[in-house]
C-alpha angles and dihedrals in degrees: 000000000000091000091051092052091049090049093052091049091051092050091050091051092049092048093048092050092049091049092049091049092050093048090049100041107013098096110170120238113265117249115223123199117202140177131197129249111241141184120241146101124312119192127180109210142176115225121217143145127238145166126251119231142158118273092234128017128177126204109219112207140157130253095204134057124240148104119302102246100180141356119210099180134051139181113316092011115150109226135184128219110276095017115140108246102165142007131205126211105271099191097102093047092048089054090050089051091055090051091051091049090054090050090053092051091050092049091051091051092050089051092052091050092051091050090055090049089050091053091051092048092051091051092051090048091054091051092048091050093051092049091047090054088057091045091241097129134037122258095251092064090056091049091050092052091050092048091053090055093052092046093053092049092053091048090052091053090050091048091050090052090050090051091052091050092050091051090049091052089050092051090048091056091048089053089050088051089055089050091060085075108073116205132185111262094203141015109267150096127294107240097170137026115190104181140050133212113282093025117131117229123198120208112204127135093332122043111237114244116241101170141005113214124194112211101215125355092187086078117048139162137218121220102208122191107227119193116241090243091062103034091089090069095053116110136171113264098027112146118244133196123191144166134213129209092240091065106027094172097048125085120206127199137212145156131245109247104168143011107205120217094216108107124210120205120200118171091342091307113125118208134174126214114243116195115220120190112221129187115225105181094151092046092231093134116078129199113265098027117141112241123203099213131201111190112201112229098173135351136189123190128211095357133146107265135186129205111262088227089063091055090050093053113112119182118221133209090260091057093054090045092052090051091047088236129139116245110252112254096240090053098042096088092044098073105092129321093282098067126149113307092015092278124149108243132209124233107300096222093049090064097227116180101231120266096352090070094212128132121245117265118265110273095016115128117220110258140165091258092057093071111080132178120248089251093061116114111273093227091060096056116104116257117227144179127035128268110303107093133093115288114242128210094284096050092260118125134228124225123260118209117222127187111221126157090354095293129106108263123193129205115258097246133096112265117229135189115303094195092093091059095042095053097247099128098288134161095296088085096044124113119241090257093052091046091051090049091052091049091052091049091050091050090049091055092055126092115244091256093051092047092052093049092047093051091047092053091047089053094047100044102030091245096312115133125213093246104051152344129299108249126187133183092231109069093204095051093044093052091048092053092044091050090050091050090048091053091047091055091063091066103025129056110279128231092282093053097254120151114186098189111126097330118160097183132035090241089065091056093071117082120217115281117267117243111266116238130174147152131270143157131231125195124218124200105221122167090348090302131111116240123186124224118192113217140181112234132206135173119006134189095193093261102051130028126200115245111210121217120253137061118035090341090078090081092055116095135173107284095032110140115233126187118253099169141000124200113197097188090229091108091083097041116099115238124227110286093010126119118213131000117340092230098049109132089209096059120078112239109220130169094017104191093194113092120226122358141229108349097025096295124218133095118276121256114265 
């Protein structure tokens, strides 16, 4: 019995030691998920819903009241202009016409009688005047005869006016009689009938609607409700594709023709109606159908494209540790706020160069020399990006980060030193010669494509970037450049893309959208090591992102595997002093030795 107990104790000690060794040294093999680069089409779209309708519809009503005697058109009837489509009972109006005709006859007879009385009064006046000349009658008889003549003439004028009024009433009733016959005002198709035979219609302030006629259903339009966050990207001429529930396998196409300025607010959501012209030659589309619209903002065909998930991938310190790989120098300060040297790092995956906060230049491989301390001379820091940031005091521009398709996108302008704007001895205190030397160095660090775009924007905008104002140390020079830029904006499109030359509608004021370009980083898994490739990105649809040629992207080809995720297996391993799984949401995580977190962690360099 004593031997059995000793044996069990020995086995327990051996098992415990093995378990401790495994937990200490038995690191699982990392699992890497990759996807291939492909060639294909990438289209950036705005999704919306809208309602189909005819381009022009006319409500056919009636100006008179009466009973509908006959209907000569029904739903879907094709009618021509002037064709009789309905008739009202004319009996009441015909009776009114007979009454007006009798009134006209009576007015004419009264007028004739007054004319005879006028002739008699004029004769008596002539006699009285002759007798007055011979002093045979008193003066009052002459005055009475003259007054009778004037009275008869005024009565004749009143009778003539009454006759005109009677004739006008007669003509009005004849017009009403004509209105009992309803004709089609345009060529088209009846899409709605609102009355039946025998129904009484009353015409008061608003004419009752009998029919609605669509002019031409071979040309229709979609009124799409565009959210206020997306309406700024709407332009005339943009291509549109949409589907309707009636034909789920068919795709229909149209073109944006108008963005209406009338907002609609429903539950605090503001939308704008965008008119899309749609051909309907086969008459499949019906008025009132709901269209699921995709408005094309930008499209590239047969381009190299990368999965958006690969651009969102950000390696962490744990991933490099699991791969037994040193953290690249330019990423080292990006993992958490407590990086080496106590510096605040930028996001590791974004590839920020330390305190300068700028992206690496296209085609530049990360290296130990790329990471510089904040105290390094600003002129020695690598320039990056292309020309879409905010100009600093020397005319250089900073980078602007854009989120598109989930990946970090950088403005297409060269990034310069931000120290001048942050008050750390920047270019605001430089002499003109030093500023010119810095500008030349910045231009030398650009690729030819970036340099050409930057010079073009400087010529167009007078040195003003899209993201900010042009500031100079010399107040006189700065005002001169700003005044020149202000004068250029009167003839050239301004920063918002408006061009006021000869426009008749506000839609024509907006120039086409500029192609979107940015910065990103892809990671390759070569020899069980992660390797970063800096790329310029273009159009994205949320799933795929265009990879522009040039820089490091030249080594990327269709079929190249890029990393989308990496699982180290350390998530389930308990840490020293921790009870239970490391990723348990119920256990507080204190003293985390791993810098950063999912996505590379860490605040970006300022």
